[in-house]
Structure formats: C-alpha cells, structure tokens
PATOR-255224 format. One record per residue (C-alpha): x, y, z; residue number from 0. Coordinates in Angstrom, 2 decimals. Layout:
BEGIN
xx:X | yy:Y | zz:Z | resi:NUM
...
//
This chain:
BEGIN
xx:0.00 | yy:0.00 | zz:0.00 | resi:0
xx:1.47 | yy:3.35 | zz:-1.00 | resi:1
xx:1.87 | yy:5.86 | zz:1.82 | resi:2
xx:-0.67 | yy:8.63 | zz:2.12 | resi:3
xx:0.62 | yy:11.92 | zz:0.73 | resi:4
xx:-2.47 | yy:13.96 | zz:-0.14 | resi:5
xx:-5.64 | yy:14.14 | zz:1.90 | resi:6
xx:-8.81 | yy:16.20 | zz:1.69 | resi:7
xx:-11.35 | yy:17.25 | zz:4.30 | resi:8
xx:-14.98 | yy:18.32 | zz:3.89 | resi:9
xx:-17.92 | yy:19.20 | zz:6.08 | resi:10
xx:-21.40 | yy:18.11 | zz:5.09 | resi:11
xx:-24.98 | yy:18.33 | zz:6.31 | resi:12
xx:-25.96 | yy:20.61 | zz:9.16 | resi:13
xx:-23.18 | yy:22.75 | zz:10.63 | resi:14
xx:-22.11 | yy:22.16 | zz:14.22 | resi:15
xx:-19.94 | yy:24.12 | zz:16.67 | resi:16
xx:-16.54 | yy:22.45 | zz:16.83 | resi:17
xx:-16.33 | yy:21.61 | zz:13.13 | resi:18
xx:-13.73 | yy:24.34 | zz:12.66 | resi:19
xx:-11.63 | yy:22.88 | zz:15.45 | resi:20
xx:-11.74 | yy:19.53 | zz:13.64 | resi:21
xx:-10.81 | yy:21.11 | zz:10.30 | resi:22
xx:-7.89 | yy:22.93 | zz:11.91 | resi:23
xx:-6.65 | yy:19.72 | zz:13.51 | resi:24
xx:-6.81 | yy:17.76 | zz:10.24 | resi:25
xx:-4.98 | yy:20.49 | zz:8.34 | resi:26
xx:-2.24 | yy:21.20 | zz:10.87 | resi:27
xx:-1.69 | yy:17.60 | zz:11.94 | resi:28
xx:-1.42 | yy:16.65 | zz:8.27 | resi:29
xx:1.05 | yy:19.44 | zz:7.49 | resi:30
xx:3.06 | yy:18.57 | zz:10.62 | resi:31
xx:3.55 | yy:15.08 | zz:9.19 | resi:32
xx:4.48 | yy:16.35 | zz:5.75 | resi:33
xx:1.15 | yy:15.74 | zz:4.01 | resi:34
xx:-0.60 | yy:18.00 | zz:1.53 | resi:35
xx:-4.06 | yy:18.82 | zz:2.78 | resi:36
xx:-6.93 | yy:20.08 | zz:0.62 | resi:37
xx:-10.15 | yy:21.67 | zz:1.79 | resi:38
xx:-13.33 | yy:20.78 | zz:-0.08 | resi:39
xx:-15.71 | yy:23.73 | zz:-0.07 | resi:40
xx:-19.53 | yy:23.43 | zz:0.06 | resi:41
xx:-19.62 | yy:19.76 | zz:1.03 | resi:42
xx:-20.40 | yy:17.07 | zz:-1.51 | resi:43
xx:-21.78 | yy:19.74 | zz:-3.85 | resi:44
xx:-18.37 | yy:21.36 | zz:-3.94 | resi:45
xx:-16.63 | yy:18.02 | zz:-4.31 | resi:46
xx:-18.66 | yy:17.18 | zz:-7.41 | resi:47
xx:-17.80 | yy:20.59 | zz:-8.85 | resi:48
xx:-14.11 | yy:20.30 | zz:-8.02 | resi:49
xx:-14.04 | yy:23.04 | zz:-5.37 | resi:50
xx:-10.81 | yy:21.84 | zz:-3.75 | resi:51
xx:-8.13 | yy:24.18 | zz:-2.47 | resi:52
xx:-4.79 | yy:23.35 | zz:-0.86 | resi:53
xx:-4.78 | yy:24.42 | zz:2.79 | resi:54
xx:-1.81 | yy:26.08 | zz:4.47 | resi:55
xx:-1.11 | yy:26.71 | zz:8.15 | resi:56
xx:-2.62 | yy:30.18 | zz:7.82 | resi:57
xx:-5.75 | yy:28.80 | zz:6.19 | resi:58
xx:-6.99 | yy:27.64 | zz:9.57 | resi:59
xx:-5.65 | yy:30.43 | zz:11.79 | resi:60
xx:-8.03 | yy:31.88 | zz:14.39 | resi:61
xx:-10.94 | yy:29.57 | zz:13.60 | resi:62
xx:-11.12 | yy:27.39 | zz:16.72 | resi:63
xx:-13.44 | yy:29.82 | zz:18.51 | resi:64
xx:-15.77 | yy:30.27 | zz:15.54 | resi:65
xx:-19.01 | yy:28.38 | zz:15.08 | resi:66
xx:-20.14 | yy:26.92 | zz:11.76 | resi:67
xx:-17.58 | yy:25.70 | zz:9.23 | resi:68
xx:-15.08 | yy:27.71 | zz:7.19 | resi:69
xx:-15.39 | yy:25.09 | zz:4.45 | resi:70
xx:-19.13 | yy:25.81 | zz:4.22 | resi:71
xx:-21.69 | yy:23.08 | zz:3.88 | resi:72
xx:-24.69 | yy:22.22 | zz:1.72 | resi:73
xx:-27.21 | yy:19.50 | zz:1.10 | resi:74
xx:-26.41 | yy:17.57 | zz:-2.07 | resi:75
xx:-29.13 | yy:15.74 | zz:-3.97 | resi:76
xx:-26.62 | yy:14.71 | zz:-6.64 | resi:77
xx:-24.85 | yy:12.41 | zz:-4.17 | resi:78
xx:-27.97 | yy:10.27 | zz:-4.26 | resi:79
xx:-27.39 | yy:9.60 | zz:-7.97 | resi:80
xx:-24.85 | yy:7.24 | zz:-9.51 | resi:81
xx:-23.66 | yy:10.01 | zz:-11.82 | resi:82
xx:-23.01 | yy:12.37 | zz:-8.92 | resi:83
xx:-21.25 | yy:9.70 | zz:-6.90 | resi:84
xx:-18.95 | yy:8.79 | zz:-9.79 | resi:85
xx:-18.13 | yy:12.45 | zz:-10.43 | resi:86
xx:-17.27 | yy:13.00 | zz:-6.75 | resi:87
xx:-14.93 | yy:10.01 | zz:-6.81 | resi:88
xx:-13.44 | yy:11.18 | zz:-10.13 | resi:89
xx:-12.59 | yy:14.61 | zz:-8.70 | resi:90
xx:-10.59 | yy:13.02 | zz:-5.88 | resi:91
xx:-8.84 | yy:10.45 | zz:-8.06 | resi:92
xx:-8.05 | yy:13.02 | zz:-10.74 | resi:93
xx:-6.31 | yy:15.25 | zz:-8.19 | resi:94
xx:-4.38 | yy:12.37 | zz:-6.67 | resi:95
xx:-6.12 | yy:12.58 | zz:-3.29 | resi:96
xx:-5.23 | yy:9.50 | zz:-1.23 | resi:97
xx:-7.90 | yy:9.85 | zz:1.46 | resi:98
xx:-10.95 | yy:11.94 | zz:2.34 | resi:99
xx:-11.94 | yy:12.99 | zz:5.87 | resi:100
xx:-15.70 | yy:13.60 | zz:6.10 | resi:101
xx:-17.06 | yy:15.61 | zz:9.04 | resi:102
xx:-20.82 | yy:15.36 | zz:9.38 | resi:103
xx:-23.80 | yy:13.29 | zz:10.41 | resi:104
xx:-25.57 | yy:10.18 | zz:9.20 | resi:105
xx:-26.13 | yy:11.39 | zz:5.63 | resi:106
xx:-22.51 | yy:12.51 | zz:5.35 | resi:107
xx:-21.35 | yy:9.10 | zz:6.52 | resi:108
xx:-23.50 | yy:7.41 | zz:3.89 | resi:109
xx:-21.88 | yy:9.57 | zz:1.24 | resi:110
xx:-18.47 | yy:8.51 | zz:2.55 | resi:111
xx:-19.50 | yy:4.87 | zz:2.46 | resi:112
xx:-20.60 | yy:5.25 | zz:-1.16 | resi:113
xx:-17.26 | yy:6.80 | zz:-2.11 | resi:114
xx:-15.46 | yy:3.96 | zz:-0.37 | resi:115
xx:-17.20 | yy:1.48 | zz:-2.66 | resi:116
xx:-15.89 | yy:3.51 | zz:-5.59 | resi:117
xx:-12.30 | yy:3.14 | zz:-4.46 | resi:118
xx:-11.89 | yy:6.22 | zz:-2.25 | resi:119
xx:-10.21 | yy:5.87 | zz:1.16 | resi:120
xx:-12.47 | yy:7.55 | zz:3.71 | resi:121
xx:-12.60 | yy:8.39 | zz:7.39 | resi:122
xx:-15.68 | yy:9.79 | zz:9.14 | resi:123
xx:-15.82 | yy:12.29 | zz:12.00 | resi:124
xx:-19.19 | yy:12.70 | zz:13.80 | resi:125
xx:-20.17 | yy:16.35 | zz:13.42 | resi:126
xx:-23.82 | yy:17.00 | zz:14.33 | resi:127
xx:-25.60 | yy:18.66 | zz:17.23 | resi:128
xx:-28.16 | yy:15.82 | zz:17.29 | resi:129
xx:-25.83 | yy:13.25 | zz:18.92 | resi:130
xx:-27.54 | yy:10.59 | zz:16.82 | resi:131
xx:-24.53 | yy:8.77 | zz:15.34 | resi:132
xx:-24.34 | yy:5.14 | zz:16.41 | resi:133
xx:-20.97 | yy:4.07 | zz:17.79 | resi:134
xx:-19.91 | yy:7.27 | zz:19.57 | resi:135
xx:-20.92 | yy:8.61 | zz:22.96 | resi:136
xx:-20.69 | yy:12.21 | zz:21.78 | resi:137
xx:-20.77 | yy:14.05 | zz:18.47 | resi:138
xx:-19.02 | yy:17.33 | zz:17.72 | resi:139
xx:-21.47 | yy:20.18 | zz:18.43 | resi:140
xx:-23.80 | yy:18.37 | zz:20.83 | resi:141
xx:-22.42 | yy:19.83 | zz:24.05 | resi:142
xx:-22.58 | yy:23.38 | zz:22.70 | resi:143
xx:-26.17 | yy:22.90 | zz:21.56 | resi:144
xx:-27.19 | yy:21.66 | zz:25.00 | resi:145
xx:-25.56 | yy:24.69 | zz:26.62 | resi:146
xx:-27.33 | yy:26.99 | zz:24.14 | resi:147
xx:-30.68 | yy:25.46 | zz:25.08 | resi:148
xx:-29.93 | yy:25.76 | zz:28.79 | resi:149
xx:-29.07 | yy:29.45 | zz:28.40 | resi:150
xx:-32.17 | yy:30.21 | zz:26.32 | resi:151
xx:-34.56 | yy:28.33 | zz:28.59 | resi:152
xx:-33.10 | yy:30.00 | zz:31.68 | resi:153
xx:-34.15 | yy:33.32 | zz:30.13 | resi:154
xx:-37.58 | yy:31.97 | zz:29.21 | resi:155
xx:-38.14 | yy:30.84 | zz:32.77 | resi:156
xx:-37.92 | yy:34.48 | zz:33.90 | resi:157
xx:-40.79 | yy:35.34 | zz:31.56 | resi:158
xx:-42.73 | yy:32.22 | zz:32.54 | resi:159
xx:-42.41 | yy:33.24 | zz:36.20 | resi:160
xx:-43.45 | yy:36.82 | zz:35.55 | resi:161
xx:-46.54 | yy:35.86 | zz:33.57 | resi:162
xx:-47.34 | yy:32.71 | zz:35.59 | resi:163
xx:-47.51 | yy:30.52 | zz:32.50 | resi:164
xx:-46.38 | yy:27.18 | zz:31.20 | resi:165
xx:-43.89 | yy:27.35 | zz:28.35 | resi:166
xx:-43.42 | yy:24.55 | zz:25.83 | resi:167
xx:-39.95 | yy:24.79 | zz:24.29 | resi:168
xx:-39.12 | yy:22.84 | zz:21.13 | resi:169
xx:-35.48 | yy:21.83 | zz:20.70 | resi:170
xx:-33.70 | yy:20.18 | zz:17.78 | resi:171
xx:-32.42 | yy:16.62 | zz:17.48 | resi:172
xx:-34.50 | yy:15.06 | zz:14.70 | resi:173
xx:-35.50 | yy:11.62 | zz:16.01 | resi:174
xx:-33.01 | yy:11.67 | zz:18.87 | resi:175
xx:-34.06 | yy:13.13 | zz:22.22 | resi:176
xx:-30.57 | yy:13.65 | zz:23.68 | resi:177
xx:-30.58 | yy:17.47 | zz:23.48 | resi:178
xx:-34.02 | yy:17.62 | zz:25.09 | resi:179
xx:-33.11 | yy:15.14 | zz:27.83 | resi:180
xx:-29.75 | yy:16.63 | zz:28.82 | resi:181
xx:-30.92 | yy:20.24 | zz:28.63 | resi:182
xx:-34.23 | yy:19.47 | zz:30.33 | resi:183
xx:-32.53 | yy:17.79 | zz:33.26 | resi:184
xx:-29.97 | yy:20.59 | zz:33.52 | resi:185
xx:-32.59 | yy:23.34 | zz:33.79 | resi:186
xx:-35.07 | yy:21.39 | zz:35.91 | resi:187
xx:-37.86 | yy:21.11 | zz:33.34 | resi:188
xx:-41.17 | yy:19.89 | zz:34.71 | resi:189
xx:-41.60 | yy:17.49 | zz:31.78 | resi:190
xx:-39.41 | yy:16.30 | zz:28.89 | resi:191
xx:-41.07 | yy:14.92 | zz:25.76 | resi:192
xx:-38.80 | yy:12.83 | zz:23.54 | resi:193
xx:-39.36 | yy:10.46 | zz:20.60 | resi:194
xx:-37.82 | yy:7.46 | zz:22.38 | resi:195
xx:-40.45 | yy:7.38 | zz:25.15 | resi:196
xx:-44.22 | yy:7.61 | zz:24.70 | resi:197
xx:-45.96 | yy:10.25 | zz:26.80 | resi:198
xx:-49.45 | yy:10.85 | zz:28.15 | resi:199
xx:-50.63 | yy:14.46 | zz:28.15 | resi:200
xx:-53.16 | yy:13.62 | zz:30.84 | resi:201
xx:-50.32 | yy:12.60 | zz:33.17 | resi:202
xx:-48.36 | yy:15.73 | zz:32.26 | resi:203
xx:-51.47 | yy:17.81 | zz:32.95 | resi:204
xx:-51.90 | yy:16.18 | zz:36.35 | resi:205
xx:-48.28 | yy:16.99 | zz:37.21 | resi:206
xx:-48.79 | yy:20.62 | zz:36.20 | resi:207
xx:-51.95 | yy:20.86 | zz:38.30 | resi:208
xx:-50.25 | yy:19.29 | zz:41.33 | resi:209
xx:-47.60 | yy:21.96 | zz:41.12 | resi:210
xx:-50.20 | yy:24.68 | zz:40.64 | resi:211
xx:-52.11 | yy:23.60 | zz:43.74 | resi:212
xx:-48.99 | yy:23.71 | zz:45.88 | resi:213
xx:-48.28 | yy:27.27 | zz:44.74 | resi:214
xx:-46.11 | yy:26.72 | zz:41.66 | resi:215
xx:-47.32 | yy:29.24 | zz:39.08 | resi:216
xx:-45.08 | yy:28.47 | zz:36.11 | resi:217
xx:-43.59 | yy:25.45 | zz:34.34 | resi:218
xx:-41.18 | yy:24.57 | zz:31.54 | resi:219
xx:-41.82 | yy:21.61 | zz:29.25 | resi:220
xx:-39.05 | yy:20.63 | zz:26.84 | resi:221
xx:-40.27 | yy:19.04 | zz:23.59 | resi:222
xx:-37.87 | yy:17.30 | zz:21.21 | resi:223
xx:-38.77 | yy:18.05 | zz:17.59 | resi:224
xx:-39.22 | yy:14.33 | zz:16.88 | resi:225
xx:-41.72 | yy:13.87 | zz:19.71 | resi:226
xx:-44.66 | yy:15.35 | zz:17.80 | resi:227
xx:-46.16 | yy:18.59 | zz:16.53 | resi:228
xx:-45.61 | yy:21.09 | zz:19.33 | resi:229
xx:-48.64 | yy:23.19 | zz:18.35 | resi:230
xx:-50.93 | yy:20.15 | zz:18.63 | resi:231
xx:-49.32 | yy:19.24 | zz:21.95 | resi:232
xx:-49.80 | yy:22.79 | zz:23.21 | resi:233
xx:-53.46 | yy:22.90 | zz:22.18 | resi:234
xx:-54.31 | yy:19.52 | zz:23.68 | resi:235
xx:-52.42 | yy:20.19 | zz:26.91 | resi:236
xx:-54.23 | yy:23.50 | zz:27.40 | resi:237
xx:-57.55 | yy:21.79 | zz:26.81 | resi:238
xx:-56.82 | yy:18.96 | zz:29.26 | resi:239
xx:-55.24 | yy:21.06 | zz:32.02 | resi:240
xx:-57.11 | yy:24.32 | zz:31.64 | resi:241
xx:-53.81 | yy:26.14 | zz:32.12 | resi:242
xx:-52.56 | yy:28.77 | zz:29.70 | resi:243
xx:-49.33 | yy:27.96 | zz:27.84 | resi:244
xx:-47.01 | yy:29.45 | zz:25.26 | resi:245
xx:-44.81 | yy:27.84 | zz:22.59 | resi:246
xx:-41.19 | yy:28.76 | zz:21.84 | resi:247
xx:-39.27 | yy:27.07 | zz:19.01 | resi:248
xx:-35.55 | yy:27.65 | zz:19.47 | resi:249
xx:-34.68 | yy:26.52 | zz:15.94 | resi:250
xx:-31.30 | yy:27.02 | zz:14.30 | resi:251
xx:-29.90 | yy:29.17 | zz:17.08 | resi:252
xx:-28.90 | yy:25.81 | zz:18.57 | resi:253
xx:-26.39 | yy:25.23 | zz:15.77 | resi:254
xx:-24.60 | yy:28.55 | zz:16.15 | resi:255
xx:-22.13 | yy:30.18 | zz:18.48 | resi:256
xx:-18.61 | yy:29.47 | zz:19.61 | resi:257
xx:-18.03 | yy:25.83 | zz:20.55 | resi:258
xx:-17.89 | yy:24.88 | zz:24.19 | resi:259
xx:-14.52 | yy:23.78 | zz:25.56 | resi:260
xx:-15.76 | yy:20.19 | zz:25.26 | resi:261
xx:-16.61 | yy:20.53 | zz:21.58 | resi:262
xx:-13.38 | yy:22.39 | zz:20.77 | resi:263
xx:-11.40 | yy:19.61 | zz:22.44 | resi:264
xx:-13.48 | yy:16.93 | zz:20.76 | resi:265
xx:-12.93 | yy:18.50 | zz:17.34 | resi:266
xx:-9.18 | yy:18.83 | zz:17.92 | resi:267
xx:-8.65 | yy:15.30 | zz:19.21 | resi:268
xx:-10.91 | yy:13.65 | zz:16.64 | resi:269
xx:-9.33 | yy:15.56 | zz:13.74 | resi:270
xx:-5.85 | yy:14.63 | zz:14.92 | resi:271
xx:-6.84 | yy:11.00 | zz:15.39 | resi:272
xx:-8.19 | yy:10.87 | zz:11.84 | resi:273
xx:-4.81 | yy:11.86 | zz:10.41 | resi:274
xx:-3.00 | yy:9.34 | zz:12.61 | resi:275
xx:-5.32 | yy:6.56 | zz:11.53 | resi:276
xx:-5.08 | yy:7.26 | zz:7.81 | resi:277
xx:-1.28 | yy:7.44 | zz:8.05 | resi:278
xx:-1.43 | yy:3.92 | zz:9.51 | resi:279
xx:-3.21 | yy:2.84 | zz:6.36 | resi:280
xx:-6.60 | yy:2.30 | zz:8.01 | resi:281
xx:-9.60 | yy:3.42 | zz:5.99 | resi:282
xx:-13.39 | yy:3.12 | zz:5.94 | resi:283
xx:-13.41 | yy:3.86 | zz:9.64 | resi:284
xx:-15.13 | yy:6.38 | zz:11.89 | resi:285
xx:-13.55 | yy:8.28 | zz:14.75 | resi:286
xx:-15.52 | yy:7.81 | zz:17.96 | resi:287
xx:-15.60 | yy:9.08 | zz:21.54 | resi:288
xx:-16.13 | yy:6.14 | zz:23.87 | resi:289
xx:-15.47 | yy:5.83 | zz:27.60 | resi:290
xx:-13.58 | yy:9.15 | zz:27.57 | resi:291
xx:-11.26 | yy:7.93 | zz:24.80 | resi:292
xx:-11.01 | yy:8.90 | zz:21.12 | resi:293
xx:-10.79 | yy:5.70 | zz:19.12 | resi:294
xx:-11.37 | yy:4.37 | zz:15.61 | resi:295
xx:-14.13 | yy:1.94 | zz:14.68 | resi:296
xx:-15.36 | yy:0.42 | zz:11.41 | resi:297
xx:-17.53 | yy:2.91 | zz:9.54 | resi:298
xx:-20.27 | yy:0.31 | zz:9.14 | resi:299
xx:-20.99 | yy:0.53 | zz:12.88 | resi:300
xx:-22.58 | yy:3.93 | zz:12.27 | resi:301
xx:-25.32 | yy:2.25 | zz:10.23 | resi:302
xx:-26.13 | yy:-0.42 | zz:12.81 | resi:303
xx:-28.90 | yy:-0.55 | zz:15.42 | resi:304
xx:-29.32 | yy:2.65 | zz:17.43 | resi:305
xx:-27.51 | yy:2.71 | zz:20.75 | resi:306
xx:-29.74 | yy:2.13 | zz:23.77 | resi:307
xx:-31.43 | yy:5.20 | zz:25.19 | resi:308
xx:-30.25 | yy:6.50 | zz:28.57 | resi:309
xx:-33.29 | yy:5.37 | zz:30.52 | resi:310
xx:-31.67 | yy:6.08 | zz:33.90 | resi:311
xx:-31.17 | yy:9.74 | zz:33.00 | resi:312
xx:-34.77 | yy:10.02 | zz:31.82 | resi:313
xx:-36.06 | yy:8.38 | zz:35.00 | resi:314
xx:-33.94 | yy:10.73 | zz:37.09 | resi:315
xx:-35.41 | yy:13.77 | zz:35.33 | resi:316
xx:-38.92 | yy:12.54 | zz:36.15 | resi:317
xx:-38.03 | yy:11.74 | zz:39.77 | resi:318
xx:-36.63 | yy:15.23 | zz:40.32 | resi:319
xx:-39.66 | yy:16.88 | zz:38.69 | resi:320
xx:-42.34 | yy:15.37 | zz:40.91 | resi:321
//
C-alpha cells in the first residue's frame, strides 16, 4: 500500500460548533507530518464541482473559537445519484487525493460509504448537534447545543415566572431526544417529551396541576422536535389542564455560536486522530468518543442498530420533577 501523501477534508450536512476545530486539527496535523491537505468547499456539492483548495497553516488560523464551518456546507441531492457519486470520486482520483476525511452526520457518513465502494479511502468524524450517530458517545457540536438550550430556557423561565404561564420549548435533534433530555434535566424542566419514550398528556397535565395547587405558578416543558407537533401538543395540553401555555421554538440558534470547551477539544482530538489513523493505512473507519477515549471503529458501525437510550437519566429527570 502506497503511503498517504495527499488528503482532503470536507464538512457536510448541518453545521455544528466544533467543526472548525476539527478542520484545523486535520490540516495542521497533516502538514506537521508532511502531508498536503486540501479543503473541499460546500460539502459534496463542492466536491462534485471540483471546489478543492490546498490548505496552508494560515488557512486555519483563528478559527477554533468560531461556530459553523469555514469550508461551508450544503445538502447535495446529486450524491444520491450514480452520476453524482462517480463524479465525486473522479474529482478526488483526478487530483491524486489518497484519502478523504468527512465531518458530518448520518447522511454525510452514507456519502463517505458510497465513495469507499468507488475506491476512495475515507474516514468519518461525527459532526452534528443531534448526537444521533451510532458508535460514539458524543458528536461534535452536541455539548454546545445543549448549553445553548440551557441558556435560552433560563431566560424563558424568567418570563414564565413573571406571567405565571407554562412554556413549551421545542429543541432540535430530529429523532433523537438527547438534546431535550440533557438540557431538560440541567434546567429542571417539569416534563421532557422525547421520541424514544411515549408520553401521556393527561399525566403531564396532572403533574402541572399538582404543582399549581402547591403554589407553583409556572412550568417549563421541553419538547424534542421528533416527539410530535408542538402546536398540537400545546393545544391539547391547554384543553386537558385548563392552564394557559405558550410555545417557543428555538430553531437554528442551537447550531450557532462558539463551541464549548468540550466541543473544541473533541474536534481537535478527533481531527488529529483521523490523520494518525489514515497514516497507519486504516480506511473506511469512523472516529468515535467512547469511555472518555477517542478511538477508531469500522464505519459500518454507524449504520447499525441505534444505541440504547439513557433510561436512567430520563427516569432521574422525572423523579426530580415530581
């Protein structure tokens, strides 16, 4: 096997705080070891169009503290077609790229897997606020998103207290309730609605009324976006409980902002590990965070059965919100 000499890095799918730290680590670790490193701009769209640029040390200066991704990102429908997939592989082979580091979520990993079948050496880094990648305890961006939710909801609680209302707050996460669960427990939410666990609005209403009768005049309910339509939940809960409520959808604010120390460290260590692994001649792998260690695992693990939900954490949140 010929040694790796040229590598490329791209970000794909939704942006996540800490992606820039990962890009910086891939670029500088690669240059430190004498590799040529290329940045692919605008994700798989840019790859298909040949938007590759050689990165220098200065290319990634002063980006660790910035949210988003300096390489930009975009959804790419063409990567779902055989023609688009072949063109993406052609761009890399034509430029003599020996390996591609893909930073993104589930869809990004599937694109990497497709390129691997076309002869491209790939490594995946989990970059998504949703924390929904199988095979890693944490994804780059998740910790920052949780902290963003905690900060926003802390402000909303002031308004909820002043107006003596219940607030339903929708958070992101697609079909994974990790952001809702961690943030909800951190801020002491009265109820947390997530897609992994069925919920009964009558029981939630009874909990609200118990609090109301003991003098509690406001409540916060965290609703994961995959748990159901928040407007329907709001309407039905108001009808069942008789208590006024308001809806707040935090939306894409959860993706923005400077990465937390945890996400900056995760990006740096995962990016560095990716370069080490590809220099060892290991490909079609994903970089994972497991038991406080950054390790490599077969990429196919990411497409396996979803990791078990943290039932103990969910039960604790309910116990503390009696």
